[in-house]
GUTI-684281 format. One record per residue (C-alpha): residue number from 1; x, y, z; chain. Coordinates in nm, 3 decimals, padded with zeros to 5 digits. Layout:
N
+-----+---------+---------+---------+--------+
! num !      c1 !      c2 !      c3 ! cadena !
+-----+---------+---------+---------+--------+
! NUM !       X !       Y !       Z !      A !
...
+-----+---------+---------+---------+--------+
end
This chain:
379
+-----+---------+---------+---------+--------+
! num !      c1 !      c2 !      c3 ! cadena !
+-----+---------+---------+---------+--------+
!   1 !  01.430 !  19.345 !  03.843 !      A !
!   2 !  01.233 !  19.283 !  03.521 !      A !
!   3 !  01.553 !  19.295 !  03.321 !      A !
!   4 !  01.703 !  19.017 !  03.535 !      A !
!   5 !  01.387 !  18.806 !  03.505 !      A !
!   6 !  01.384 !  18.852 !  03.128 !      A !
!   7 !  01.751 !  18.753 !  03.111 !      A !
!   8 !  01.672 !  18.439 !  03.310 !      A !
!   9 !  01.386 !  18.350 !  03.074 !      A !
!  10 !  01.610 !  18.374 !  02.770 !      A !
!  11 !  01.887 !  18.176 !  02.934 !      A !
!  12 !  01.638 !  17.899 !  03.017 !      A !
!  13 !  01.517 !  17.908 !  02.658 !      A !
!  14 !  01.871 !  17.876 !  02.527 !      A !
!  15 !  01.945 !  17.563 !  02.730 !      A !
!  16 !  01.626 !  17.350 !  02.731 !      A !
!  17 !  01.602 !  17.001 !  02.881 !      A !
!  18 !  01.349 !  16.724 !  02.823 !      A !
!  19 !  01.117 !  16.575 !  03.084 !      A !
!  20 !  01.309 !  16.397 !  03.357 !      A !
!  21 !  01.640 !  16.544 !  03.243 !      A !
!  22 !  01.608 !  16.896 !  03.389 !      A !
!  23 !  01.933 !  16.886 !  03.591 !      A !
!  24 !  02.088 !  17.211 !  03.467 !      A !
!  25 !  01.755 !  17.391 !  03.441 !      A !
!  26 !  01.692 !  17.324 !  03.812 !      A !
!  27 !  02.048 !  17.432 !  03.889 !      A !
!  28 !  01.997 !  17.765 !  03.707 !      A !
!  29 !  01.675 !  17.829 !  03.898 !      A !
!  30 !  01.840 !  17.745 !  04.230 !      A !
!  31 !  02.131 !  17.978 !  04.157 !      A !
!  32 !  01.895 !  18.261 !  04.058 !      A !
!  33 !  01.689 !  18.230 !  04.377 !      A !
!  34 !  01.997 !  18.194 !  04.600 !      A !
!  35 !  02.154 !  18.502 !  04.440 !      A !
!  36 !  01.851 !  18.721 !  04.513 !      A !
!  37 !  01.723 !  18.570 !  04.838 !      A !
!  38 !  01.844 !  18.366 !  05.134 !      A !
!  39 !  01.520 !  18.170 !  05.160 !      A !
!  40 !  01.506 !  17.794 !  05.219 !      A !
!  41 !  01.532 !  17.573 !  04.908 !      A !
!  42 !  01.449 !  17.204 !  04.891 !      A !
!  43 !  01.574 !  17.030 !  04.577 !      A !
!  44 !  01.554 !  16.688 !  04.411 !      A !
!  45 !  01.178 !  16.668 !  04.470 !      A !
!  46 !  01.012 !  16.403 !  04.254 !      A !
!  47 !  01.322 !  16.397 !  04.036 !      A !
!  48 !  01.480 !  16.734 !  03.957 !      A !
!  49 !  01.206 !  16.947 !  04.110 !      A !
!  50 !  01.279 !  17.216 !  04.365 !      A !
!  51 !  01.083 !  17.437 !  04.602 !      A !
!  52 !  01.169 !  17.779 !  04.745 !      A !
!  53 !  00.994 !  17.837 !  05.078 !      A !
!  54 !  00.904 !  18.177 !  05.226 !      A !
!  55 !  00.772 !  18.150 !  05.583 !      A !
!  56 !  00.613 !  18.433 !  05.779 !      A !
!  57 !  00.584 !  18.490 !  06.156 !      A !
!  58 !  00.276 !  18.284 !  06.247 !      A !
!  59 !  00.122 !  17.964 !  06.110 !      A !
!  60 ! -00.130 !  18.032 !  05.836 !      A !
!  61 ! -00.237 !  17.927 !  05.485 !      A !
!  62 !  00.030 !  17.741 !  05.288 !      A !
!  63 !  00.011 !  17.862 !  04.929 !      A !
!  64 !  00.194 !  17.699 !  04.640 !      A !
!  65 !  00.270 !  17.872 !  04.310 !      A !
!  66 !  00.375 !  17.611 !  04.057 !      A !
!  67 !  00.555 !  17.615 !  03.721 !      A !
!  68 !  00.721 !  17.355 !  03.496 !      A !
!  69 !  01.088 !  17.284 !  03.425 !      A !
!  70 !  01.076 !  17.076 !  03.106 !      A !
!  71 !  01.099 !  17.149 !  02.734 !      A !
!  72 !  00.981 !  16.956 !  02.427 !      A !
!  73 !  01.147 !  16.734 !  02.161 !      A !
!  74 !  01.091 !  16.994 !  01.887 !      A !
!  75 !  01.354 !  17.144 !  01.655 !      A !
!  76 !  01.360 !  17.524 !  01.679 !      A !
!  77 !  01.383 !  17.715 !  01.346 !      A !
!  78 !  01.392 !  18.060 !  01.512 !      A !
!  79 !  01.709 !  18.263 !  01.458 !      A !
!  80 !  01.710 !  18.504 !  01.753 !      A !
!  81 !  02.018 !  18.526 !  01.974 !      A !
!  82 !  01.878 !  18.309 !  02.256 !      A !
!  83 !  01.754 !  18.026 !  02.032 !      A !
!  84 !  01.793 !  17.671 !  02.163 !      A !
!  85 !  02.147 !  17.537 !  02.163 !      A !
!  86 !  02.021 !  17.178 !  02.176 !      A !
!  87 !  01.919 !  17.035 !  01.837 !      A !
!  88 !  01.573 !  16.884 !  01.850 !      A !
!  89 !  01.491 !  17.027 !  02.197 !      A !
!  90 !  01.323 !  17.361 !  02.267 !      A !
!  91 !  01.080 !  17.548 !  02.492 !      A !
!  92 !  00.769 !  17.547 !  02.273 !      A !
!  93 !  00.510 !  17.550 !  02.550 !      A !
!  94 !  00.631 !  17.856 !  02.740 !      A !
!  95 !  00.768 !  17.677 !  03.043 !      A !
!  96 !  01.073 !  17.904 !  03.025 !      A !
!  97 !  00.842 !  18.203 !  03.074 !      A !
!  98 !  00.644 !  18.032 !  03.349 !      A !
!  99 !  00.967 !  17.957 !  03.537 !      A !
! 100 !  01.094 !  18.312 !  03.497 !      A !
! 101 !  00.772 !  18.457 !  03.640 !      A !
! 102 !  00.764 !  18.225 !  03.940 !      A !
! 103 !  01.135 !  18.272 !  04.010 !      A !
! 104 !  01.084 !  18.649 !  03.976 !      A !
! 105 !  00.842 !  18.642 !  04.270 !      A !
! 106 !  01.141 !  18.617 !  04.506 !      A !
! 107 !  01.210 !  18.991 !  04.464 !      A !
! 108 !  00.861 !  19.070 !  04.597 !      A !
! 109 !  00.826 !  18.791 !  04.853 !      A !
! 110 !  01.145 !  18.874 !  05.040 !      A !
! 111 !  01.012 !  19.225 !  05.104 !      A !
! 112 !  00.669 !  19.119 !  05.233 !      A !
! 113 !  00.569 !  19.143 !  05.599 !      A !
! 114 !  00.264 !  18.918 !  05.611 !      A !
! 115 !  00.171 !  18.830 !  05.968 !      A !
! 116 !  00.119 !  18.461 !  05.894 !      A !
! 117 !  00.136 !  18.193 !  05.628 !      A !
! 118 !  00.385 !  18.029 !  05.398 !      A !
! 119 !  00.456 !  18.055 !  05.025 !      A !
! 120 !  00.599 !  17.766 !  04.824 !      A !
! 121 !  00.742 !  17.832 !  04.479 !      A !
! 122 !  00.744 !  17.491 !  04.311 !      A !
! 123 !  00.947 !  17.424 !  03.997 !      A !
! 124 !  00.806 !  17.091 !  03.883 !      A !
! 125 !  00.979 !  16.843 !  03.650 !      A !
! 126 !  00.829 !  16.628 !  03.372 !      A !
! 127 !  00.497 !  16.800 !  03.308 !      A !
! 128 !  00.496 !  16.712 !  02.938 !      A !
! 129 !  00.491 !  16.339 !  03.008 !      A !
! 130 !  00.229 !  16.361 !  03.284 !      A !
! 131 !  00.468 !  16.205 !  03.536 !      A !
! 132 !  00.615 !  16.501 !  03.723 !      A !
! 133 !  00.331 !  16.618 !  03.949 !      A !
! 134 !  00.252 !  16.261 !  04.057 !      A !
! 135 !  00.615 !  16.200 !  04.156 !      A !
! 136 !  00.636 !  16.531 !  04.341 !      A !
! 137 !  00.319 !  16.457 !  04.539 !      A !
! 138 !  00.455 !  16.117 !  04.639 !      A !
! 139 !  00.796 !  16.248 !  04.748 !      A !
! 140 !  00.814 !  16.261 !  05.129 !      A !
! 141 !  00.998 !  16.595 !  05.111 !      A !
! 142 !  00.691 !  16.746 !  04.946 !      A !
! 143 !  00.439 !  16.560 !  05.165 !      A !
! 144 !  00.597 !  16.722 !  05.470 !      A !
! 145 !  00.504 !  17.070 !  05.340 !      A !
! 146 !  00.123 !  17.021 !  05.364 !      A !
! 147 ! -00.010 !  17.252 !  05.093 !      A !
! 148 ! -00.349 !  17.424 !  05.145 !      A !
! 149 ! -00.378 !  17.609 !  04.812 !      A !
! 150 ! -00.209 !  17.565 !  04.474 !      A !
! 151 ! -00.216 !  17.810 !  04.182 !      A !
! 152 ! -00.065 !  17.800 !  03.836 !      A !
! 153 ! -00.104 !  17.973 !  03.501 !      A !
! 154 ! -00.051 !  17.876 !  03.141 !      A !
! 155 !  00.016 !  18.122 !  02.863 !      A !
! 156 ! -00.242 !  18.091 !  02.584 !      A !
! 157 ! -00.164 !  18.192 !  02.225 !      A !
! 158 ! -00.474 !  18.307 !  02.040 !      A !
! 159 ! -00.599 !  18.510 !  02.337 !      A !
! 160 ! -00.547 !  18.888 !  02.370 !      A !
! 161 ! -00.212 !  18.989 !  02.517 !      A !
! 162 ! -00.230 !  19.028 !  02.899 !      A !
! 163 ! -00.588 !  18.896 !  02.918 !      A !
! 164 ! -00.677 !  18.657 !  03.201 !      A !
! 165 ! -00.877 !  18.349 !  03.103 !      A !
! 166 ! -01.077 !  18.174 !  03.374 !      A !
! 167 ! -01.288 !  17.859 !  03.371 !      A !
! 168 ! -01.547 !  17.726 !  03.609 !      A !
! 169 ! -01.507 !  17.371 !  03.743 !      A !
! 170 ! -01.236 !  17.241 !  03.507 !      A !
! 171 ! -00.946 !  17.426 !  03.345 !      A !
! 172 ! -00.826 !  17.145 !  03.117 !      A !
! 173 ! -00.925 !  16.801 !  02.997 !      A !
! 174 ! -00.857 !  16.462 !  03.146 !      A !
! 175 ! -00.616 !  16.298 !  02.899 !      A !
! 176 ! -00.505 !  15.937 !  02.872 !      A !
! 177 ! -00.292 !  15.766 !  02.608 !      A !
! 178 ! -00.291 !  15.396 !  02.527 !      A !
! 179 ! -00.104 !  15.138 !  02.322 !      A !
! 180 ! -00.300 !  14.846 !  02.174 !      A !
! 181 ! -00.091 !  14.544 !  02.072 !      A !
! 182 ! -00.254 !  14.267 !  01.868 !      A !
! 183 ! -00.064 !  13.942 !  01.811 !      A !
! 184 ! -00.187 !  13.679 !  01.567 !      A !
! 185 !  00.015 !  13.447 !  01.344 !      A !
! 186 !  00.236 !  13.526 !  01.048 !      A !
! 187 !  00.193 !  13.336 !  00.720 !      A !
! 188 !  00.283 !  13.344 !  00.354 !      A !
! 189 !  00.099 !  13.622 !  00.172 !      A !
! 190 ! -00.028 !  13.368 ! -00.077 !      A !
! 191 ! -00.191 !  13.170 !  00.204 !      A !
! 192 ! -00.329 !  13.423 !  00.455 !      A !
! 193 ! -00.583 !  13.162 !  00.568 !      A !
! 194 ! -00.298 !  12.983 !  00.747 !      A !
! 195 ! -00.221 !  13.286 !  00.959 !      A !
! 196 ! -00.403 !  13.546 !  01.168 !      A !
! 197 ! -00.356 !  13.890 !  01.015 !      A !
! 198 ! -00.457 !  14.180 !  01.250 !      A !
! 199 ! -00.559 !  14.420 !  00.970 !      A !
! 200 ! -00.933 !  14.350 !  00.988 !      A !
! 201 ! -00.926 !  14.388 !  01.366 !      A !
! 202 ! -00.744 !  14.722 !  01.340 !      A !
! 203 ! -01.006 !  14.847 !  01.092 !      A !
! 204 ! -01.290 !  14.737 !  01.321 !      A !
! 205 ! -01.131 !  14.898 !  01.628 !      A !
! 206 ! -01.082 !  15.231 !  01.448 !      A !
! 207 ! -01.443 !  15.228 !  01.327 !      A !
! 208 ! -01.579 !  15.136 !  01.671 !      A !
! 209 ! -01.368 !  15.400 !  01.848 !      A !
! 210 ! -01.488 !  15.664 !  01.603 !      A !
! 211 ! -01.845 !  15.600 !  01.719 !      A !
! 212 ! -01.742 !  15.684 !  02.077 !      A !
! 213 ! -01.649 !  16.041 !  01.982 !      A !
! 214 ! -01.873 !  16.310 !  02.136 !      A !
! 215 ! -01.721 !  16.625 !  01.988 !      A !
! 216 ! -01.958 !  16.891 !  02.124 !      A !
! 217 ! -01.747 !  17.069 !  02.391 !      A !
! 218 ! -02.060 !  17.209 !  02.559 !      A !
! 219 ! -02.176 !  16.859 !  02.659 !      A !
! 220 ! -02.070 !  16.691 !  02.982 !      A !
! 221 ! -02.004 !  16.363 !  02.799 !      A !
! 222 ! -01.754 !  16.530 !  02.561 !      A !
! 223 ! -01.491 !  16.282 !  02.447 !      A !
! 224 ! -01.230 !  16.266 !  02.171 !      A !
! 225 ! -01.042 !  15.953 !  02.068 !      A !
! 226 ! -00.752 !  16.041 !  01.839 !      A !
! 227 ! -00.551 !  15.773 !  01.655 !      A !
! 228 ! -00.184 !  15.871 !  01.689 !      A !
! 229 !  00.016 !  15.588 !  01.534 !      A !
! 230 ! -00.053 !  15.259 !  01.357 !      A !
! 231 !  00.198 !  14.994 !  01.254 !      A !
! 232 !  00.158 !  14.646 !  01.104 !      A !
! 233 !  00.400 !  14.412 !  00.933 !      A !
! 234 !  00.695 !  14.509 !  00.717 !      A !
! 235 !  00.761 !  14.590 !  00.353 !      A !
! 236 !  00.791 !  14.221 !  00.274 !      A !
! 237 !  00.528 !  14.152 !  00.011 !      A !
! 238 !  00.539 !  13.778 !  00.049 !      A !
! 239 !  00.446 !  13.789 !  00.417 !      A !
! 240 !  00.104 !  13.827 !  00.577 !      A !
! 241 !  00.184 !  13.996 !  00.912 !      A !
! 242 !  00.089 !  13.852 !  01.248 !      A !
! 243 !  00.132 !  14.163 !  01.461 !      A !
! 244 ! -00.025 !  14.509 !  01.469 !      A !
! 245 ! -00.011 !  14.806 !  01.702 !      A !
! 246 ! -00.236 !  15.112 !  01.744 !      A !
! 247 ! -00.168 !  15.418 !  01.963 !      A !
! 248 ! -00.449 !  15.648 !  02.075 !      A !
! 249 ! -00.497 !  15.952 !  02.294 !      A !
! 250 ! -00.838 !  16.000 !  02.453 !      A !
! 251 ! -00.967 !  16.306 !  02.636 !      A !
! 252 ! -01.278 !  16.401 !  02.831 !      A !
! 253 ! -01.388 !  16.685 !  03.057 !      A !
! 254 ! -01.420 !  16.477 !  03.374 !      A !
! 255 ! -01.273 !  16.173 !  03.545 !      A !
! 256 ! -01.612 !  16.000 !  03.561 !      A !
! 257 ! -01.661 !  16.022 !  03.183 !      A !
! 258 ! -01.300 !  15.910 !  03.135 !      A !
! 259 ! -01.364 !  15.601 !  03.349 !      A !
! 260 ! -01.675 !  15.515 !  03.145 !      A !
! 261 ! -01.487 !  15.568 !  02.819 !      A !
! 262 ! -01.203 !  15.342 !  02.927 !      A !
! 263 ! -01.452 !  15.068 !  03.006 !      A !
! 264 ! -01.602 !  15.104 !  02.658 !      A !
! 265 ! -01.256 !  15.092 !  02.499 !      A !
! 266 ! -01.164 !  14.777 !  02.690 !      A !
! 267 ! -01.495 !  14.613 !  02.599 !      A !
! 268 ! -01.445 !  14.682 !  02.227 !      A !
! 269 ! -01.089 !  14.554 !  02.232 !      A !
! 270 ! -01.187 !  14.239 !  02.416 !      A !
! 271 ! -01.469 !  14.161 !  02.172 !      A !
! 272 ! -01.265 !  14.229 !  01.856 !      A !
! 273 ! -00.957 !  14.038 !  01.970 !      A !
! 274 ! -01.163 !  13.732 !  02.067 !      A !
! 275 ! -01.359 !  13.746 !  01.742 !      A !
! 276 ! -01.037 !  13.732 !  01.538 !      A !
! 277 ! -00.845 !  13.502 !  01.777 !      A !
! 278 ! -00.579 !  13.762 !  01.852 !      A !
! 279 ! -00.379 !  13.801 !  02.171 !      A !
! 280 ! -00.444 !  14.146 !  02.314 !      A !
! 281 ! -00.207 !  14.357 !  02.523 !      A !
! 282 ! -00.330 !  14.699 !  02.636 !      A !
! 283 ! -00.101 !  14.957 !  02.798 !      A !
! 284 ! -00.231 !  15.283 !  02.947 !      A !
! 285 !  00.024 !  15.567 !  02.974 !      A !
! 286 !  00.075 !  15.945 !  03.002 !      A !
! 287 ! -00.225 !  16.017 !  03.223 !      A !
! 288 ! -00.316 !  16.381 !  03.285 !      A !
! 289 ! -00.602 !  16.421 !  03.536 !      A !
! 290 ! -00.843 !  16.706 !  03.468 !      A !
! 291 ! -00.745 !  17.027 !  03.646 !      A !
! 292 ! -01.037 !  17.105 !  03.877 !      A !
! 293 ! -01.073 !  17.470 !  03.972 !      A !
! 294 ! -01.192 !  17.526 !  04.327 !      A !
! 295 ! -01.472 !  17.787 !  04.322 !      A !
! 296 ! -01.317 !  18.008 !  04.591 !      A !
! 297 ! -00.973 !  17.992 !  04.432 !      A !
! 298 ! -01.126 !  18.081 !  04.096 !      A !
! 299 ! -01.295 !  18.385 !  04.252 !      A !
! 300 ! -00.956 !  18.498 !  04.387 !      A !
! 301 ! -00.820 !  18.485 !  04.032 !      A !
! 302 ! -01.109 !  18.693 !  03.899 !      A !
! 303 ! -01.074 !  18.952 !  04.176 !      A !
! 304 ! -00.698 !  18.972 !  04.114 !      A !
! 305 ! -00.752 !  19.031 !  03.741 !      A !
! 306 ! -01.002 !  19.309 !  03.813 !      A !
! 307 ! -00.772 !  19.464 !  04.076 !      A !
! 308 ! -00.490 !  19.469 !  03.819 !      A !
! 309 ! -00.715 !  19.625 !  03.553 !      A !
! 310 ! -00.682 !  19.327 !  03.319 !      A !
! 311 ! -00.928 !  19.199 !  03.061 !      A !
! 312 ! -01.112 !  18.902 !  03.208 !      A !
! 313 ! -01.232 !  18.630 !  02.970 !      A !
! 314 ! -01.450 !  18.349 !  03.106 !      A !
! 315 ! -01.440 !  18.044 !  02.878 !      A !
! 316 ! -01.758 !  17.835 !  02.852 !      A !
! 317 ! -01.574 !  17.500 !  02.847 !      A !
! 318 ! -01.229 !  17.364 !  02.942 !      A !
! 319 ! -00.917 !  17.369 !  02.729 !      A !
! 320 ! -00.865 !  17.043 !  02.542 !      A !
! 321 ! -00.499 !  16.991 !  02.627 !      A !
! 322 ! -00.374 !  16.790 !  02.925 !      A !
! 323 ! -00.200 !  16.942 !  03.227 !      A !
! 324 ! -00.058 !  16.732 !  03.508 !      A !
! 325 ! -00.138 !  17.012 !  03.754 !      A !
! 326 ! -00.458 !  16.807 !  03.782 !      A !
! 327 ! -00.277 !  16.576 !  04.025 !      A !
! 328 ! -00.262 !  16.864 !  04.275 !      A !
! 329 ! -00.640 !  16.906 !  04.240 !      A !
! 330 ! -00.671 !  16.569 !  04.415 !      A !
! 331 ! -00.478 !  16.687 !  04.723 !      A !
! 332 ! -00.565 !  17.053 !  04.790 !      A !
! 333 ! -00.768 !  17.352 !  04.672 !      A !
! 334 ! -00.638 !  17.446 !  04.328 !      A !
! 335 ! -00.703 !  17.680 !  04.041 !      A !
! 336 ! -00.531 !  17.744 !  03.711 !      A !
! 337 ! -00.583 !  18.037 !  03.477 !      A !
! 338 ! -00.478 !  18.133 !  03.130 !      A !
! 339 ! -00.264 !  18.434 !  03.043 !      A !
! 340 ! -00.316 !  18.564 !  02.690 !      A !
! 341 !  00.003 !  18.566 !  02.485 !      A !
! 342 ! -00.134 !  18.736 !  02.175 !      A !
! 343 ! -00.399 !  18.669 !  01.912 !      A !
! 344 ! -00.136 !  18.631 !  01.639 !      A !
! 345 !  00.112 !  18.423 !  01.840 !      A !
! 346 !  00.205 !  18.077 !  01.705 !      A !
! 347 !  00.027 !  17.791 !  01.880 !      A !
! 348 !  00.172 !  17.599 !  02.172 !      A !
! 349 !  00.404 !  17.316 !  02.060 !      A !
! 350 !  00.449 !  17.489 !  01.720 !      A !
! 351 !  00.812 !  17.515 !  01.611 !      A !
! 352 !  00.789 !  17.895 !  01.565 !      A !
! 353 !  00.645 !  17.960 !  01.912 !      A !
! 354 !  00.833 !  18.180 !  02.160 !      A !
! 355 !  00.709 !  18.303 !  02.497 !      A !
! 356 !  00.637 !  18.681 !  02.488 !      A !
! 357 !  00.845 !  18.859 !  02.752 !      A !
! 358 !  00.594 !  19.144 !  02.776 !      A !
! 359 !  00.348 !  18.928 !  02.974 !      A !
! 360 !  00.601 !  18.855 !  03.250 !      A !
! 361 !  00.488 !  19.155 !  03.464 !      A !
! 362 !  00.125 !  19.051 !  03.414 !      A !
! 363 !  00.187 !  18.704 !  03.554 !      A !
! 364 !  00.390 !  18.847 !  03.843 !      A !
! 365 !  00.114 !  19.092 !  03.933 !      A !
! 366 ! -00.151 !  18.820 !  03.924 !      A !
! 367 !  00.037 !  18.587 !  04.157 !      A !
! 368 !  00.124 !  18.874 !  04.392 !      A !
! 369 ! -00.240 !  18.982 !  04.419 !      A !
! 370 ! -00.364 !  18.623 !  04.474 !      A !
! 371 ! -00.113 !  18.576 !  04.756 !      A !
! 372 ! -00.202 !  18.915 !  04.906 !      A !
! 373 ! -00.572 !  18.834 !  04.908 !      A !
! 374 ! -00.512 !  18.503 !  05.088 !      A !
! 375 ! -00.264 !  18.633 !  05.346 !      A !
! 376 ! -00.382 !  18.988 !  05.403 !      A !
! 377 ! -00.513 !  19.072 !  05.750 !      A !
! 378 ! -00.821 !  19.216 !  05.581 !      A !
! 379 ! -00.947 !  18.870 !  05.484 !      A !
+-----+---------+---------+---------+--------+
end
């Protein structure tokens, strides 16, 4: 069984697909599940997503175990046999491993004799762009399932191999990206007074945004505003440009702080653009709601880690990256946990990263124990 799951993981790694393009990845998952189980499968959910459904005799809790289908636009330098065959695309976040673990649950689920309940294995598209979970939740095929509980994990480089990392309240940050477009008036470089050059406005915006940073992760008002990209004019030394663009990503621990921060951002932009007589266009994109861990679900994770004899690490504050699993937090009881992938492992999204196959059984055992605790007659 583990050999087949490992083979699947490496096959998924070899043929990665970007967000929204996961046609063949979904097909491989569907074929794997159909080969090893005759359970119901619903596909084309929110794009290329699919769900395998295991129903037991009586109505009961509906539990979803979720993973992600998509890869990243990163060139892989690794030279192992199963390296990516697609130049510039690779699994550098471990979604190949997450998929293999969740698909591997079919071997166990088809043998279970729970008296009641239903298990949904969801393979979600487009996590990396923050669009997938939202589309899945708004697909009528998924709405008809009526989820009660949702669980997911994310492998975490830098944490001890096989360790389980839990967090109270929030697992990951609320993340929002934005594009600021400033349009003035082009002029000759010798006569900038006849134009409206956005450079001074860009400098003022960057300085003002920097003052909004609250970098202490232990504080509830934690916020980081990171400038990602700036462009203005061209390499034409006789021209004073009339257009500039700034891209930012902002992150906070909670939605309430995010809402306040967005108001501050909009206020600054409005004041600066009016001051310099610039036309302002603001576009918000790639929104990742904070993943909120339900207290009871989080306790199930802790109990499962202890039952499996695993090292349990309780982080004092959320992880700073975004995770669109946060959309599910708005609809049902959810919890996400970290699975240590080694203290010396390359970081997520690093070109040298590769998911460690040795933690596959650990993830399987965790999900199996969580499901057992929720559906067991002893509860």
